[in-house]
C-alpha positions in Angstrom: 93.4 72.9 113.5 92.0 75.8 115.4 88.3 76.5 114.9 87.6 79.0 112.2 84.4 81.0 111.9 82.3 81.7 108.8 82.7 85.1 107.2 80.7 87.5 105.1 81.1 91.2 104.0 80.2 94.0 106.3 78.4 96.3 103.8 77.1 96.1 100.2 79.3 97.0 97.3 78.6 97.8 93.6 80.6 96.9 90.6 80.1 97.2 86.9 82.2 96.0 83.9 82.3 94.1 80.7 81.5 90.5 80.4 84.5 88.7 78.8 82.5 86.5 76.4 79.3 88.5 76.0 81.0 91.9 75.6 78.0 93.5 77.4 78.1 95.9 80.3 77.2 94.1 83.5 76.1 95.6 86.8 76.5 93.6 90.0 75.9 94.2 93.7 77.4 92.1 96.5 75.5 92.0 99.8 76.2 90.4 103.2 74.4 87.0 103.7 73.5 85.0 106.8 75.7 82.3 108.2 75.1 79.0 106.5 73.6 80.5 103.4 76.6 80.0 101.1 77.4 81.9 97.9 74.4 82.8 95.9 73.8 84.7 92.6 70.5 86.4 91.9 69.6 87.2 88.4 67.6 90.5 88.8 67.3 91.2 85.1 64.5 88.6 84.7 60.8 89.1 85.1 60.9 87.0 88.2 64.4 87.1 89.9 66.0 83.7 90.1 68.4 82.5 92.8 71.3 80.4 91.6 73.2 78.9 94.6 76.9 77.9 94.1 77.1 74.1 94.4 79.0 71.4 92.6 76.0 69.8 90.8 74.9 73.2 89.4 78.0 73.6 87.3 77.4 73.1 83.6 79.9 72.2 80.9 81.0 75.3 79.1 83.8 76.5 76.8 86.5 78.6 78.4 84.6 79.5 81.6 82.8 78.1 84.7 79.0 78.3 84.3 76.5 77.9 87.1 72.8 77.3 86.4 69.4 76.7 88.0 66.1 75.5 86.7 63.9 78.6 86.4 60.6 76.8 86.6 61.5 75.4 89.9 63.1 78.6 91.3 60.1 80.7 90.3 57.6 78.2 91.9 55.6 77.3 88.8 55.6 80.6 86.9 55.6 80.7 83.2 59.3 81.4 83.2 60.9 78.1 82.1 64.3 76.8 81.2 67.8 76.9 82.6 69.0 80.3 84.0 72.7 80.7 84.3 75.6 82.9 85.3 79.0 82.3 83.9 82.7 83.2 84.1 82.5 83.1 87.9 85.9 81.4 88.5 87.9 84.6 89.2 85.3 85.9 91.6 85.2 82.5 93.4 89.0 82.4 93.6 88.9 85.8 95.3 86.3 84.6 97.8 88.4 81.6 98.6 91.4 83.8 99.2 89.5 86.0 101.6 87.7 83.0 103.2 84.3 84.4 102.5 81.6 81.7 103.0 78.3 83.6 102.7 77.5 86.4 100.2 74.7 87.3 97.8 75.5 88.7 94.3 72.6 90.5 92.5 73.5 90.6 88.8 71.7 92.0 85.8 73.2 89.7 83.2 74.3 86.1 82.6 78.0 86.7 83.1 80.0 88.5 85.8 82.3 91.4 84.9 85.8 90.3 83.9 87.4 93.4 85.5 91.2 93.3 84.7 91.2 89.5 83.9 92.6 88.5 87.2 91.2 88.2 90.8 92.9 91.4 92.1 90.0 93.8 91.4 87.6 91.5 93.3 90.1 91.2 96.2 90.2 95.0 96.4 86.4 95.4 96.2 85.6 92.8 98.8 88.3 94.1 101.2 86.8 97.6 100.7 83.4 96.2 101.8 85.0 94.9 105.0 85.0 91.2 106.1 83.4 90.1 109.3 83.2 86.8 111.2 79.9 85.1 111.9 78.7 83.0 114.8 78.9 79.6 113.0 81.9 77.4 112.4 83.4 77.0 108.9 83.1 73.5 107.5 86.0 72.1 105.6 85.9 69.3 103.0 88.7 66.9 104.1 90.0 64.5 101.5 90.3 61.0 102.7 91.2 59.0 99.6 93.1 59.6 96.4 90.7 60.4 93.6 91.9 60.9 90.0 90.1 61.8 86.8 91.5 62.1 83.2 90.2 63.8 80.1 88.9 60.9 77.9 90.2 62.7 74.8 93.7 63.4 76.2 95.0 61.2 79.0 97.8 63.8 79.7 95.1 66.1 81.1 94.3 65.0 84.6 93.1 66.2 88.0 93.7 64.5 91.3 92.8 64.9 95.0 94.9 63.1 97.7 95.0 63.4 101.5 97.5 65.7 103.2 98.1 67.2 106.7 98.9 70.7 105.4 95.6 72.4 104.7 95.2 73.0 101.0 98.2 72.0 98.9 98.3 72.6 95.2 100.6 71.3 92.5 99.6 72.6 89.0 101.2 72.5 85.6 100.5 73.5 82.0 102.1 72.6 78.7 102.0 75.2 75.9 104.3 75.0 72.9 104.0 78.8 72.4 107.5 80.3 72.6 106.6 82.9 75.1 104.8 80.5 77.5 107.4 77.7 77.1 110.1 80.2 78.0 108.5 80.6 81.5 108.0 78.1 84.3 105.0 76.0 83.5 104.5 74.4 86.9 103.9 75.7 90.4 103.5 74.3 93.8 102.0 76.2 96.8 100.6 75.7 100.2 97.5 77.8 100.1 97.5 80.9 102.4 95.5 84.1 101.9 98.5 86.4 102.1 100.5 84.3 99.7 97.6 84.1 97.2 97.0 87.9 97.3 100.7 88.6 96.7 101.7 85.8 94.3 98.6 84.7 92.5 95.7 87.2 92.5 97.1 89.5 89.8 97.7 86.8 87.2 95.5 87.6 84.2 93.7 85.3 81.7 95.4 85.0 78.4 94.6 84.2 74.8 96.0 83.9 71.3 95.2 86.6 68.7 95.1 84.0 66.0 92.1 82.4 67.8 90.1 85.6 68.4 88.1 85.7 65.2 87.0 82.1 65.6 86.1 82.6 69.3 84.0 85.7 68.5 82.2 83.9 65.7 81.1 81.5 68.4 80.0 84.2 70.8 83.1 83.9 72.9 85.7 86.5 73.9 83.6 89.4 72.6 84.6 91.6 75.5 88.3 90.6 75.4 90.9 93.4 75.2 94.4 94.1 76.4 92.8 95.7 79.4 91.4 92.4 80.7 93.7 89.7 79.1 97.2 89.0 78.0 97.2 89.0 74.2 99.7 86.7 72.5 100.8 86.8 68.9 102.8 83.9 67.4 106.0 85.1 69.2 105.2 88.0 71.5 103.1 89.5 74.3 101.0 92.3 72.9 100.4 94.2 76.2 102.7 97.2 76.4 103.3 96.7 80.1 104.4 93.1 79.7 103.8 90.4 82.3 102.9 90.9 85.9 104.7 87.8 87.0 107.5 86.0 85.1 105.3 82.9 85.0 101.9 84.6 84.9 100.4 82.0 82.6 100.6 79.0 85.0 99.7 81.3 87.9 96.5 82.3 86.2 95.6 78.7 85.5 96.2 78.0 89.2 94.0 81.0 90.1 91.2 79.5 87.9 91.5 76.1 89.5 91.3 77.6 93.0 88.0 79.3 92.0 86.7 76.0 90.4 87.4 74.0 93.6 85.8 76.6 95.9 82.5 75.7 94.4 82.6 72.8 97.0 83.8 75.1 99.8 87.1 75.2 101.6 89.2 72.0 101.1 91.7 70.2 103.2 93.8 68.1 100.9 96.2 68.1 98.0 95.1 69.0 94.5 97.3 68.0 91.6 96.3 69.2 88.1 97.9 69.1 84.7 96.3 71.0 81.8 92.9 70.8 83.4 89.8 72.5 82.1 87.0 74.0 84.2 84.9 71.0 83.2 87.6 68.5 84.4 88.0 70.4 87.7 84.2 70.1 88.3 84.2 66.4 87.3 86.9 65.7 89.9 84.6 67.4 92.6 81.7 65.3 91.5 83.7 62.1 91.6 84.9 63.0 95.1 81.4 63.7 96.4 80.0 60.6 94.8 81.1 58.4 97.7 81.2 59.4 101.4 84.3 57.1 101.7 86.3 59.8 99.9 85.8 62.7 102.2 84.4 64.0 105.5 83.2 67.4 106.7 85.2 68.9 109.6 85.1 72.1 111.6 
């Protein structure tokens, strides 16, 4: 493998939009960051701004999203500001960063949830490309899988996530299993060898989706309050509600793949095969934690 250099954006960009679950207007600014600094969120709406670095052990279990958190009392160096500070629904943004091979970037955000945009990664791809992407004078480090690692959902053994070694960069085999007539009429499995150009063309525009019958229950639990047909595929018992229809014939499994790519990028770029069936954000993170629990399972390579 040829040596790859770390990357960041060339200039700051601003974005605002609605949070999928909070329904609140969110403002966010992306800024270039030094080599080796990683991906960091900065909550600027707090009395003392808190930095929340993206790392595997900072992911909290959450419903229907990936949530990153930091201990405020530690981050604020003993101030009176206590408790966990979080930023959630980061998976689409991280998926876009993975596709563009951006290693170092700072996001200043005035809320606890990133904007959902159109429900896919394509808006973030466009914004980050508009900011320009530049190489930095430090080698990229890849997490190379050495052993097969598998984890299953204790409540449903049919839900599982697995890493295994491969010589082909990042390989992904992903599948879902929905009994809904619209979803089951489409392909529910996909296999790709990850490449930025392939991702942008074939994965990035796949939107999140939800069932109208579940909306009232979700909103009663402070979820999906910002959901609309402008940022999600809405499904009735037997139809797609969006007037424009689907962007891909198998958009549902492609979006779940998009989510998984974002979840895995919490650990950085990966060399290995990921196999997932009906995984959740939590299960994806648990797989990363199990992988990193033993140095026999992986090595860092440039």
